[in-house]
C-alpha positions as a Markdown table, in Angstrom:
| # | Residue | x | y | z |
|---|---|---|---|---|
| 1 | Met | 33.9 | 29.2 | 79.4 |
| 2 | Thr | 32.5 | 31.1 | 82.5 |
| 3 | Val | 31.8 | 29.6 | 85.9 |
| 4 | Gly | 30.5 | 31.1 | 89.1 |
| 5 | Lys | 29.9 | 30.1 | 92.7 |
| 6 | Tyr | 27.9 | 32.1 | 95.2 |
| 7 | His | 26.6 | 31.6 | 98.7 |
| 8 | Val | 25.0 | 33.8 | 101.4 |
| 9 | Val | 27.3 | 34.3 | 104.4 |
| 10 | Asn | 25.6 | 33.2 | 107.6 |
| 11 | Pro | 25.5 | 36.2 | 110.0 |
| 12 | Asn | 25.1 | 33.9 | 113.0 |
| 13 | Asp | 27.8 | 31.3 | 113.1 |
| 14 | Gly | 26.7 | 28.0 | 114.6 |
| 15 | His | 23.0 | 28.7 | 113.8 |
| 16 | Pro | 21.2 | 27.7 | 110.7 |
| 17 | Leu | 20.8 | 30.4 | 108.0 |
| 18 | Pro | 17.4 | 32.2 | 108.4 |
| 19 | Asp | 14.9 | 32.0 | 105.7 |
| 20 | Ser | 15.0 | 35.8 | 105.2 |
| 21 | His | 18.5 | 35.3 | 103.9 |
| 22 | Arg | 17.5 | 33.8 | 100.6 |
| 23 | Val | 18.2 | 35.6 | 97.3 |
| 24 | Thr | 17.2 | 35.4 | 93.7 |
| 25 | Val | 20.1 | 35.2 | 91.3 |
| 26 | Arg | 20.0 | 36.1 | 87.6 |
| 27 | Val | 23.0 | 36.1 | 85.2 |
| 28 | Thr | 22.3 | 37.9 | 81.9 |
| 29 | Ser | 24.2 | 39.2 | 78.8 |
| 30 | Ser | 24.3 | 42.8 | 77.7 |
| 31 | Tyr | 21.7 | 41.8 | 75.1 |
| 32 | Gly | 19.3 | 40.7 | 77.9 |
| 33 | Asn | 19.6 | 36.9 | 77.3 |
| 34 | Ser | 19.4 | 34.9 | 80.6 |
| 35 | Tyr | 22.1 | 32.4 | 81.3 |
| 36 | His | 21.2 | 31.5 | 84.9 |
| 37 | Tyr | 18.2 | 32.0 | 87.1 |
| 38 | Ala | 17.7 | 30.7 | 90.7 |
| 39 | Asp | 14.9 | 31.8 | 93.0 |
| 40 | His | 15.1 | 31.9 | 96.8 |
| 41 | Val | 18.4 | 30.1 | 97.2 |
| 42 | Asn | 21.2 | 30.2 | 99.8 |
| 43 | Asp | 24.0 | 29.1 | 97.4 |
| 44 | Gly | 24.5 | 27.8 | 93.9 |
| 45 | Asn | 26.8 | 27.4 | 90.9 |
| 46 | Phe | 26.5 | 28.3 | 87.3 |
| 47 | Ala | 28.5 | 27.6 | 84.1 |
| 48 | Tyr | 28.0 | 28.7 | 80.5 |
| 49 | Gln | 29.8 | 29.1 | 77.3 |
| 50 | Thr | 29.7 | 32.8 | 76.2 |
| 51 | Val | 28.4 | 33.3 | 72.7 |
| 52 | Glu | 27.8 | 37.1 | 72.7 |
| 53 | Glu | 30.3 | 39.9 | 73.0 |
| 54 | Gly | 30.0 | 42.4 | 75.8 |
| 55 | Asp | 29.6 | 42.5 | 79.6 |
| 56 | Tyr | 27.6 | 39.9 | 81.5 |
| 57 | Leu | 25.7 | 40.9 | 84.6 |
| 58 | Ala | 25.0 | 39.0 | 87.8 |
| 59 | Cys | 22.1 | 40.4 | 89.8 |
| 60 | Phe | 21.4 | 39.3 | 93.3 |
| 61 | Thr | 18.0 | 40.4 | 94.8 |
| 62 | Ala | 16.4 | 39.8 | 98.1 |
| 63 | Ala | 12.8 | 40.1 | 99.1 |
| 64 | Asn | 11.7 | 43.3 | 100.9 |
| 65 | His | 12.6 | 43.0 | 104.6 |
| 66 | Ser | 11.0 | 44.8 | 107.4 |
| 67 | Pro | 13.1 | 45.8 | 109.3 |
| 68 | Ala | 15.9 | 46.2 | 106.8 |
| 69 | Thr | 18.4 | 43.3 | 106.8 |
| 70 | Thr | 22.0 | 43.3 | 105.5 |
| 71 | Ile | 22.8 | 40.2 | 103.4 |
| 72 | Thr | 26.4 | 39.4 | 102.6 |
| 73 | Ile | 27.1 | 37.2 | 99.6 |
| 74 | Glu | 30.4 | 35.5 | 98.8 |
| 75 | Phe | 30.8 | 35.4 | 95.0 |
| 76 | Asp | 33.5 | 33.9 | 92.8 |
| 77 | Trp | 33.3 | 34.5 | 89.0 |
| 78 | Lys | 35.9 | 33.0 | 86.7 |
| 79 | Ser | 36.1 | 33.1 | 82.9 |
| 80 | Gly | 38.5 | 31.9 | 80.2 |
| 81 | Ile | 41.5 | 29.9 | 81.4 |
| 82 | Ala | 40.9 | 30.7 | 85.0 |
| 83 | Ala | 37.5 | 28.8 | 84.8 |
| 84 | Lys | 39.2 | 25.4 | 84.3 |
| 85 | Asp | 39.6 | 23.3 | 87.4 |
| 86 | Trp | 43.2 | 22.2 | 87.0 |
| 87 | Gly | 43.3 | 20.3 | 90.3 |
| 88 | Ser | 40.6 | 18.0 | 89.0 |
| 89 | Val | 42.4 | 17.6 | 85.7 |
| 90 | Ala | 45.5 | 16.4 | 87.6 |
| 91 | Lys | 43.4 | 14.1 | 89.7 |
| 92 | Lys | 41.4 | 12.7 | 86.9 |
| 93 | Asp | 44.3 | 12.1 | 84.5 |
| 94 | Ser | 46.7 | 11.2 | 87.3 |
| 95 | Val | 49.3 | 13.2 | 85.5 |
| 96 | Glu | 52.4 | 14.8 | 86.9 |
| 97 | Leu | 52.7 | 18.4 | 87.9 |
| 98 | Met | 54.8 | 19.2 | 84.8 |
| 99 | Glu | 52.1 | 17.9 | 82.5 |
| 100 | Val | 49.4 | 19.9 | 84.1 |
| 101 | Glu | 51.6 | 23.1 | 83.8 |
| 102 | Leu | 52.2 | 22.2 | 80.1 |
| 103 | Lys | 48.4 | 21.9 | 79.6 |
| 104 | Lys | 47.9 | 25.2 | 81.2 |
| 105 | Met | 50.5 | 26.8 | 78.9 |
| 106 | Leu | 49.0 | 25.1 | 75.9 |
| 107 | Asp | 45.6 | 26.5 | 76.8 |
| 108 | Thr | 47.1 | 30.0 | 77.4 |
| 109 | Val | 48.8 | 29.9 | 74.0 |
| 110 | Gln | 45.6 | 28.8 | 72.3 |
| 111 | Ser | 43.7 | 31.6 | 74.0 |
| 112 | Ile | 46.3 | 34.1 | 72.8 |
| 113 | Asn | 46.2 | 32.6 | 69.3 |
| 114 | Glu | 42.4 | 33.0 | 69.1 |
| 115 | Glu | 42.7 | 36.5 | 70.4 |
| 116 | Met | 45.3 | 37.4 | 67.7 |
| 117 | Tyr | 43.0 | 36.0 | 65.0 |
| 118 | Tyr | 40.1 | 38.0 | 66.4 |
| 119 | Leu | 42.3 | 41.1 | 66.4 |
| 120 | Arg | 43.4 | 40.5 | 62.8 |
| 121 | Glu | 39.8 | 40.2 | 61.7 |
| 122 | Arg | 38.9 | 43.4 | 63.5 |
| 123 | Glu | 41.9 | 45.2 | 61.8 |
| 124 | Gln | 40.8 | 44.0 | 58.4 |
| 125 | Glu | 37.3 | 45.3 | 59.1 |
| 126 | Met | 38.7 | 48.7 | 60.2 |
| 127 | Gln | 40.9 | 48.9 | 57.1 |
| 128 | Gln | 37.9 | 48.2 | 54.8 |
| 129 | Leu | 36.0 | 50.9 | 56.7 |
| 130 | Asn | 38.9 | 53.4 | 56.2 |
| 131 | Arg | 39.1 | 52.6 | 52.5 |
| 132 | Ser | 35.4 | 53.0 | 52.0 |
| 133 | Thr | 35.4 | 56.3 | 53.9 |
| 134 | Asn | 38.3 | 57.6 | 51.9 |
| 135 | Asp | 36.5 | 56.7 | 48.6 |
| 136 | Lys | 33.4 | 58.5 | 49.8 |
| 137 | Met | 35.3 | 61.5 | 50.8 |
| 138 | Phe | 37.1 | 61.6 | 47.5 |
| 139 | Trp | 33.9 | 61.6 | 45.5 |
| 140 | Phe | 32.3 | 64.1 | 47.9 |
| 141 | Ser | 35.3 | 66.5 | 47.5 |
| 142 | Phe | 35.3 | 66.0 | 43.7 |
| 143 | Leu | 31.6 | 66.8 | 43.6 |
| 144 | Ser | 32.0 | 69.9 | 45.9 |
| 145 | Ile | 34.8 | 71.3 | 43.6 |
| 146 | Leu | 32.6 | 70.6 | 40.5 |
| 147 | Val | 29.7 | 72.4 | 42.1 |
| 148 | Ser | 31.9 | 75.3 | 43.2 |
| 149 | Leu | 33.4 | 75.7 | 39.7 |
| 150 | Ser | 29.9 | 75.5 | 38.2 |
| 151 | Val | 28.6 | 78.2 | 40.5 |
| 152 | Ser | 31.6 | 80.5 | 39.8 |
| 153 | Gly | 31.1 | 80.0 | 36.0 |
| 154 | Leu | 27.5 | 80.9 | 36.3 |
| 155 | Gln | 28.4 | 84.0 | 38.3 |
| 156 | Leu | 30.9 | 85.1 | 35.6 |
| 157 | Trp | 28.3 | 84.5 | 32.9 |
| 158 | His | 25.7 | 86.5 | 34.8 |
| 159 | Leu | 28.1 | 89.4 | 35.5 |
| 160 | Lys | 29.2 | 89.5 | 31.9 |
| 161 | Thr | 25.6 | 89.6 | 30.6 |
| 162 | Phe | 24.7 | 92.2 | 33.2 |
| 163 | Phe | 27.6 | 94.5 | 32.3 |
| 164 | Glu | 26.8 | 94.0 | 28.5 |
| 165 | Lys | 23.2 | 95.0 | 29.1 |
| 166 | Lys | 24.3 | 98.1 | 31.0 |
| 167 | Lys | 26.8 | 98.8 | 28.2 |
| 168 | Leu | 29.8 | 99.0 | 30.6 |
| 169 | Ile | 31.7 | 96.4 | 28.6 |
């Protein structure tokens, strides 16, 4: 789970935010899939469940300004266990502090467990790749030795016939 909050910081405290301080926001995966898009906004939120591996990119763009304007954006991006709002969990369930901490620990353990299974799968894939590469190298080496022996045998045969024709042997 990934959540994010953003808002444009008002350069003039006490005054409304000027229209020139609106931004376009796009959140995309490393494969180019768009997970959030907002056009000409001052603030906003997004949340999505990641389904692709890799880095995710948040891009904030502002329209061309003449003269140039500096826009400051406050941005908070959370993923994984940090993305859960534990305060609202405690309020909703009206549970004690210890139960909330226990739920946090349980989620942490589950996250670690999922990561361990993922790493085991990756290790098995790597072992299979190593075995496959070793087998291919064995057959390549065997074939190289066979070709080398064949060439040396042909060279011996050629030299023998050459010397016999020249009557040196």
